[in-house]
Each structure stands twice: as C-alpha cells, then as structure tokens.
C-alpha positions in Angstrom: 0.0 0.0 0.0 2.9 2.4 0.7 4.2 1.9 -2.8 0.8 2.6 -4.3 0.6 5.8 -2.2 4.0 6.8 -3.4 3.0 6.1 -7.0 -0.1 8.3 -6.6 1.8 11.2 -5.0 4.6 11.0 -7.5 2.1 10.8 -10.4 0.2 13.8 -9.2 3.3 15.9 -8.7 4.8 15.0 -12.1 1.5 15.6 -13.9 0.9 18.9 -12.2 4.4 20.0 -13.1 3.9 18.8 -16.7 0.4 20.2 -17.2 1.5 23.7 -18.4 3.4 22.0 -21.2 0.5 20.2 -22.7 -1.1 16.7 -23.0 2.1 15.1 -24.4 4.1 16.3 -21.4 1.4 14.9 -19.1 1.6 11.6 -20.9 5.4 11.5 -20.6 5.0 12.3 -16.8 2.5 9.4 -16.5 5.0 7.0 -18.1 7.9 8.5 -16.1 6.2 7.7 -12.9 6.2 4.0 -13.8 9.8 4.1 -15.0 10.9 5.7 -11.7 9.1 3.1 -9.6 9.4 -0.1 -11.6 12.8 -1.1 -10.2 11.2 -1.1 -6.8 8.3 -3.3 -8.1 10.8 -5.7 -9.6 12.5 -6.1 -6.2 9.1 -6.8 -4.6 8.2 -9.4 -7.3 11.6 -11.0 -6.8 11.0 -11.3 -3.1 7.5 -12.6 -3.3 8.0 -15.0 -6.2 11.5 -16.1 -5.7 12.2 -15.5 -9.4 15.2 -13.6 -10.5 14.7 -10.2 -12.0 16.3 -11.4 -15.3 13.8 -14.3 -15.3 10.9 -11.9 -14.7 12.1 -9.6 -17.5 12.4 -12.5 -19.9 8.8 -13.3 -19.2 7.9 -9.8 -20.5 9.7 -10.2 -23.8 6.8 -11.8 -25.7 4.3 -9.2 -24.6 6.8 -6.5 -25.4 7.2 -7.8 -29.0 3.5 -8.2 -29.4 3.1 -4.5 -28.3 5.8 -3.4 -30.8 4.1 -5.4 -33.6 0.7 -3.8 -32.6 2.3 -0.3 -32.6 3.9 -0.8 -36.0 0.6 -2.0 -37.5 -1.4 0.8 -36.0 1.1 3.5 -37.1 1.3 1.9 -40.6 -2.5 2.0 -40.8 -2.6 5.6 -39.7 0.1 6.5 -42.2 -1.8 4.7 -45.1 -5.4 5.9 -44.4 -5.1 8.6 -41.8 -5.8 11.4 -44.2 -8.8 9.7 -45.7 -10.8 8.7 -42.6 -12.7 10.8 -40.1 -11.0 10.9 -36.7 -13.7 8.7 -35.0 -13.4 6.1 -37.7 -9.6 6.1 -37.6 -9.7 5.7 -33.8 -12.1 2.8 -33.9 -10.4 1.1 -36.8 -6.9 1.6 -35.2 -8.1 0.1 -31.9 -9.5 -2.9 -33.8 -6.3 -3.4 -35.8 -4.3 -3.1 -32.6 -6.4 -5.6 -30.8 -6.3 -8.0 -33.7 -2.5 -7.7 -34.1 -1.8 -8.2 -30.4 -4.2 -11.1 -30.1 -2.9 -12.8 -33.1 0.7 -12.4 -32.0 -0.3 -13.7 -28.5 -2.1 -16.7 -30.0 1.0 -17.7 -32.1 3.7 -16.9 -29.6 2.1 -17.2 -26.2 -0.6 -19.8 -26.9 -0.1 -21.7 -23.6 -0.6 -18.4 -21.7 -3.7 -17.5 -23.7 -5.2 -20.9 -23.1 -4.4 -20.8 -19.4 -6.1 -17.3 -19.2 -9.1 -18.6 -21.1 -9.4 -21.6 -18.8 -9.2 -19.2 -15.8 -12.2 -17.2 -17.2 -14.1 -20.5 -17.8 -13.5 -21.6 -14.3 -14.8 -18.2 -13.0 -17.9 -18.7 -15.2 -18.4 -22.2 -13.7 -18.1 -20.8 -10.1 -20.6 -18.0 -10.8 -23.3 -20.5 -11.9 -24.0 -18.9 -15.2 -24.7 -22.3 -16.7 -27.6 -22.8 -14.3 -31.2 -21.9 -14.8 -32.1 -18.3 -14.1 -35.0 -17.2 -11.9 -38.3 -17.6 -13.9 -37.1 -20.8 -15.6 -35.0 -19.1 -18.3 -31.6 -20.6 -19.2 -28.4 -18.6 -19.0 -26.8 -17.8 -22.4 
C-alpha cells in the first residue's frame, strides 16, 4: 500500500508539473512515474515469487514484442489511411487493428498463456453458476 501511495503522489506531482506544457508532457510524466518506480516493483516481485529479475524480465519479452508489432501495424494503418478517414473512424479502426494484431501475436507466440487465461475465465464462469437456470425458468446464455 505504501508503494501505491508513493505512485499516486509522484504521479500527481509529475502531472501537475507537466500540465503547463500540454497533453504530451502529461503523458510523458505518467509513463515517467512508472519508469521511476518499476525497479522497486521488480524487487518486490523477486522477493514474493523467488524469481530472479532477469527471469521476470524474460517473461515480459513476448508481450513486449506483441506490443511493438501492434504499434507498428497501427502506425502503418494511420500512415496509409489517416488522411482519408474521419477521426472517430480512424480511432475505432486503429483500436481494432491493434487488438487483432496483439491477439494474433499472442495466439501464435504465447498460446499456452492465452489458453491458461481462457481456462481461468471459464473456471470463473463455472463458479458463478452462469450455466444454471435463471429465476423464472430461463436458461443462461
């Protein structure tokens, strides 16, 4: 809880200091807060999990590459059609392309993790009783 409080205070201070310089500066301040405090989080994860920091960082490589692939596809999409689409259409289509790219990369590179995540959600569904009959005799979808 102390680290979360420190993150909140540092985030507020950095964003207030960056606010006069515009939205991009505030975004940089937001990211900067994480970059400043991530080493502390790594140490905490190492203590709790018993995993080395190098092992922990290796586990982040596949999502990092998926994020980079997603960013490249979205920027390429924006470069190719950005001048021809209205801003709301560009935003929605970019989000769809990004989600599709990241999901596809995850499916092919991190399939075991994706399947484990899906099984987790399925087990949550089983525990909530969504497969049971609803009040009034209706069946759950």
